[in-house]
C-alpha positions in Angstrom: 72.5 122.3 -125.4 70.2 119.4 -124.4 67.6 120.5 -121.9 67.4 118.5 -118.7 64.2 116.7 -118.0 63.3 116.6 -114.3 61.2 113.7 -112.9 58.1 114.6 -111.2 58.7 114.6 -107.5 56.5 112.6 -105.1 54.1 114.6 -103.0 55.2 115.2 -99.5 54.2 112.7 -96.9 53.5 109.9 -99.3 55.3 107.4 -97.2 53.2 108.3 -94.2 50.0 108.0 -96.3 51.1 104.5 -97.6 51.9 103.3 -94.1 48.5 104.5 -92.8 46.7 102.8 -95.7 48.6 99.5 -95.0 47.7 99.7 -91.3 44.0 100.3 -92.1 44.0 97.3 -94.4 45.6 95.1 -91.8 43.1 96.2 -89.2 40.2 95.5 -91.5 41.6 92.0 -92.2 41.8 91.3 -88.5 38.3 92.6 -88.0 36.7 90.5 -90.7 36.4 86.8 -90.1 38.9 84.8 -92.0 37.3 82.7 -94.7 38.7 79.2 -94.3 39.6 76.8 -97.1 37.8 73.7 -98.1 36.4 71.3 -95.6 37.6 67.7 -95.2 36.1 64.7 -93.4 37.6 64.1 -90.0 39.3 67.5 -90.3 39.6 70.0 -87.5 37.7 73.2 -88.5 36.5 74.3 -85.1 35.5 78.0 -84.9 36.1 78.6 -88.6 34.0 80.9 -90.8 32.1 79.2 -93.6 29.0 81.4 -93.8 27.2 81.4 -97.1 29.5 78.6 -98.4 28.1 75.7 -100.5 29.3 72.3 -99.2 26.4 70.3 -100.6 26.8 66.6 -101.2 30.3 66.5 -99.7 31.6 63.7 -97.4 32.3 65.4 -94.1 32.0 62.5 -91.7 33.4 63.0 -88.3 34.4 66.6 -89.1 34.9 69.0 -86.2 32.9 72.2 -86.8 32.3 73.0 -83.2 31.7 76.7 -82.7 31.9 77.4 -86.5 29.9 80.0 -88.3 27.8 78.3 -90.9 25.1 80.9 -91.3 23.1 80.4 -94.5 25.6 77.6 -95.5 24.3 75.0 -98.0 24.8 71.4 -96.8 22.2 69.7 -98.9 22.6 65.9 -98.8 25.9 66.4 -97.1 27.3 63.4 -95.1 27.8 64.7 -91.6 27.6 61.4 -89.7 29.2 61.7 -86.2 30.2 65.3 -87.0 30.9 67.7 -84.1 28.7 70.8 -84.6 28.4 71.7 -80.9 27.7 75.4 -80.4 27.9 76.0 -84.2 25.9 78.8 -85.8 23.6 77.3 -88.4 20.9 79.9 -88.6 19.1 79.8 -92.0 21.4 77.0 -93.1 20.1 74.5 -95.6 20.5 70.9 -94.6 17.7 69.2 -96.5 18.3 65.4 -96.7 21.6 65.8 -94.9 23.0 62.8 -93.0 23.4 63.7 -89.3 23.3 60.3 -87.7 24.9 60.5 -84.2 26.1 64.0 -84.8 26.8 66.3 -81.9 24.7 69.5 -82.2 24.6 70.3 -78.4 23.9 74.0 -78.0 23.9 74.7 -81.7 21.7 77.5 -83.2 19.5 76.3 -86.1 16.9 79.0 -86.1 15.0 79.2 -89.4 17.2 76.4 -90.7 15.9 74.0 -93.4 16.1 70.4 -92.3 13.5 68.7 -94.5 13.9 64.9 -94.6 17.2 65.2 -92.7 18.5 61.9 -91.3 19.4 62.5 -87.7 19.3 59.0 -86.1 20.3 59.4 -82.4 21.7 62.9 -83.1 22.2 65.1 -80.0 20.4 68.4 -80.0 20.6 68.9 -76.3 20.0 72.6 -75.5 20.0 73.6 -79.1 17.8 76.3 -80.6 15.6 75.3 -83.6 13.1 78.2 -83.5 10.9 78.1 -86.7 13.1 75.4 -88.2 11.6 73.5 -91.2 12.1 69.8 -90.5 9.0 68.2 -92.0 9.6 64.5 -92.8 12.8 64.4 -90.8 14.0 61.1 -89.5 14.8 61.7 -85.8 14.5 58.2 -84.3 16.2 58.3 -80.9 17.3 61.9 -81.2 17.9 64.0 -78.1 16.2 67.4 -77.7 16.4 67.8 -74.0 15.9 71.4 -72.9 16.0 72.5 -76.6 14.0 75.4 -77.9 11.7 74.3 -80.8 9.2 77.1 -80.7 7.2 77.1 -84.0 9.2 74.3 -85.4 7.8 72.3 -88.3 8.0 68.6 -87.7 5.0 67.4 -89.7 5.2 63.7 -90.7 8.5 63.5 -88.8 9.7 60.1 -87.6 10.8 60.6 -84.0 10.2 57.3 -82.3 11.9 57.1 -78.9 13.2 60.6 -79.2 13.6 62.7 -76.0 12.1 66.2 -75.6 12.4 66.4 -71.8 12.0 70.0 -70.7 12.0 71.2 -74.3 9.9 74.2 -75.5 7.6 73.2 -78.4 5.1 76.0 -78.2 3.3 76.4 -81.5 5.1 73.4 -82.9 3.5 71.6 -85.9 3.6 67.8 -85.3 0.7 66.7 -87.4 0.9 63.0 -88.5 4.3 62.7 -86.8 5.3 59.2 -85.6 6.1 59.8 -81.9 5.8 56.3 -80.4 7.5 56.0 -77.0 8.7 59.6 -77.4 9.4 61.4 -74.1 7.9 64.9 -73.5 8.2 64.9 -69.7 8.0 68.5 -68.4 8.0 69.9 -71.9 5.9 72.9 -73.0 3.6 72.3 -75.9 1.3 75.3 -75.6 -0.9 75.5 -78.7 1.1 72.7 -80.4 -0.6 70.8 -83.2 -0.5 67.0 -82.9 -3.5 66.1 -85.0 -3.4 62.5 -86.2 0.0 62.0 -84.6 0.9 58.6 -83.4 1.5 58.9 -79.6 1.5 55.3 -78.5 3.3 54.9 -75.3 4.4 58.6 -75.4 5.2 60.2 -72.0 3.7 63.6 -71.2 4.1 63.6 -67.4 4.0 67.1 -66.1 3.9 68.6 -69.6 1.9 71.7 -70.5 -0.4 71.2 -73.4 -2.7 74.2 -72.9 -4.5 75.0 -76.1 -2.9 72.1 -77.9 -4.7 70.2 -80.7 -4.6 66.4 -80.5 -7.6 65.6 -82.7 -7.7 62.1 -84.0 -4.3 61.4 -82.5 -3.5 57.8 -81.4 -3.2 58.0 -77.5 -3.0 54.2 -76.8 -1.0 53.7 -73.6 0.2 57.3 -73.6 0.8 58.8 -70.1 -0.6 62.3 -69.3 -0.1 62.1 -65.5 0.0 65.6 -64.0 -0.1 67.2 -67.5 -2.0 70.5 -68.1 -4.7 70.2 -70.8 -6.5 73.5 -70.3 -8.3 74.4 -73.5 -6.8 71.5 -75.3 -8.7 69.8 -78.2 -8.7 65.9 -78.0 -11.9 65.2 -79.9 -11.9 61.9 -81.9 -8.6 60.9 -80.3 -8.1 57.2 -80.7 -7.7 54.7 -77.7 -8.0 57.5 -75.2 -9.4 55.1 -72.7 -6.1 53.2 -72.7 -4.2 56.4 -71.8 -3.2 57.4 -68.2 -4.9 60.6 -67.0 -4.0 60.6 -63.3 -4.1 64.2 -61.9 -4.2 65.7 -65.4 -5.7 69.2 -65.4 -8.6 70.1 -67.6 -11.2 72.9 -67.6 -14.5 73.9 -69.3 -12.7 74.7 -72.5 -11.0 71.3 -72.8 -12.5 69.1 -75.5 -12.1 65.5 -74.3 -12.8 62.4 -76.4 -16.0 60.6 -75.9 -16.1 57.9 -73.2 -13.0 59.1 -71.4 -13.0 58.5 -67.6 -12.4 61.8 -65.8 -12.6 60.4 -62.3 -8.8 60.5 -61.9 -8.4 63.9 -63.5 -8.6 67.3 -61.8 -11.0 70.0 -63.0 -9.8 73.6 -62.9 -12.5 76.2 -62.1 -10.3 79.2 -62.5 -7.4 81.1 -60.8 -7.1 82.2 -57.2 -5.8 85.6 -56.3 -2.4 84.2 -55.5 -2.2 82.7 -59.0 -2.9 79.1 -58.0 -5.5 77.1 -59.8 -8.8 76.8 -58.1 -9.5 73.0 -58.4 -11.7 70.3 -57.2 -9.1 68.2 -55.3 -11.7 66.1 -53.5 -13.6 65.5 -56.7 -17.0 66.4 -55.2 -18.1 68.5 -58.1 -17.5 71.8 -56.3 -14.6 74.2 -56.3 -12.3 74.0 -53.3 -11.9 77.3 -51.5 -8.7 79.3 -52.3 -6.2 79.1 -49.5 -4.3 82.3 -48.7 -0.6 82.1 -49.0 -0.7 78.7 -50.7 -1.8 77.0 -47.5 0.5 78.8 -45.2 -0.9 80.1 -42.0 -1.8 83.8 -42.1 0.1 85.6 -39.4 -1.9 87.6 -37.0 -1.2 91.3 -36.8 1.2 92.3 -34.1 -0.3 93.7 -30.9 1.0 96.8 -29.3 1.2 96.4 -25.4 -0.5 99.1 -23.4 1.9 101.4 -21.6 2.3 100.9 -17.8 0.9 103.7 -15.7 3.4 106.3 -14.7 3.8 108.5 -11.6 1.2 111.1 -12.6 -1.5 108.5 -13.2 -0.7 106.8 -9.8 -1.0 110.1 -7.9 -4.3 110.9 -9.7 -5.7 107.5 -8.7 -4.6 108.0 -5.1 -6.3 111.4 -4.9 -9.5 109.9 -6.2 -9.5 107.2 -3.5 -9.0 109.9 -0.8 -11.9 112.0 -2.1 -14.2 109.0 -2.2 -13.3 108.0 1.4 -14.0 111.5 2.7 -17.3 111.6 0.9 -18.5 108.4 2.6 -17.6 109.9 6.0 
């Protein structure tokens, strides 16, 4: 008699376990960003995930990568002319020698990105963040950086003629030997920025803050520093400083001005008042003007408490006193 061989039975609940495993895999797939396929010029890739990808030397003209995640993506020598990179995440991305002419990078994040010798003619970086970005030798002629954050950015030897940095933050920026002719820095913050030997002909710094900035041997011909703050700035050996406009520019004892500059239109700052205002010499008589309380506003007098009117007891006491005096005279 041939013995019967039984097949090993499946453990109980195996279907439940398989279903749970499949559900977990699906949930994980939804949680992780979907890696998109290849990129194409003029293609719509908005919001896609391409972090850590390598798209160097590809032709991606007019591509739409708005809101895309391109963290640490390599785009070396990539053609991104007229590309839409608005609100894209490009932190630590490598874009050395990339072509970004007329590209839209409004609101993009390029912190610690590498942009050495990038070609970004008339590119729009309005409101973008380029904190500690490396962009030495970049070609940024006519580029727009209005209200952008460029703290500690490296723009040494950059070509940024006619670029706009209105209201931008360039604290600690390195701009040595940069070509910044007719560049606009109106209302920008350049605290401790380094502009040594930079070409600033016809540059506009109206209302800018350059406290502690270094402009040694910079070309200041026809530059406008009206209303700018130059407290502690170093402008020694600056060229053509006599041709610059210094109306109402603020300076103090720590400011190092170039020789021969006319300070008659500038405003000397002696220190700070208790309300935080500068103590200045507005009438330019060589003496500090007194600090005005409340920024010139009239100081309100303390409220007076009216005396109480005499009541009935006080009146009767006074009448009794008058009667006693009259009797004494009699």
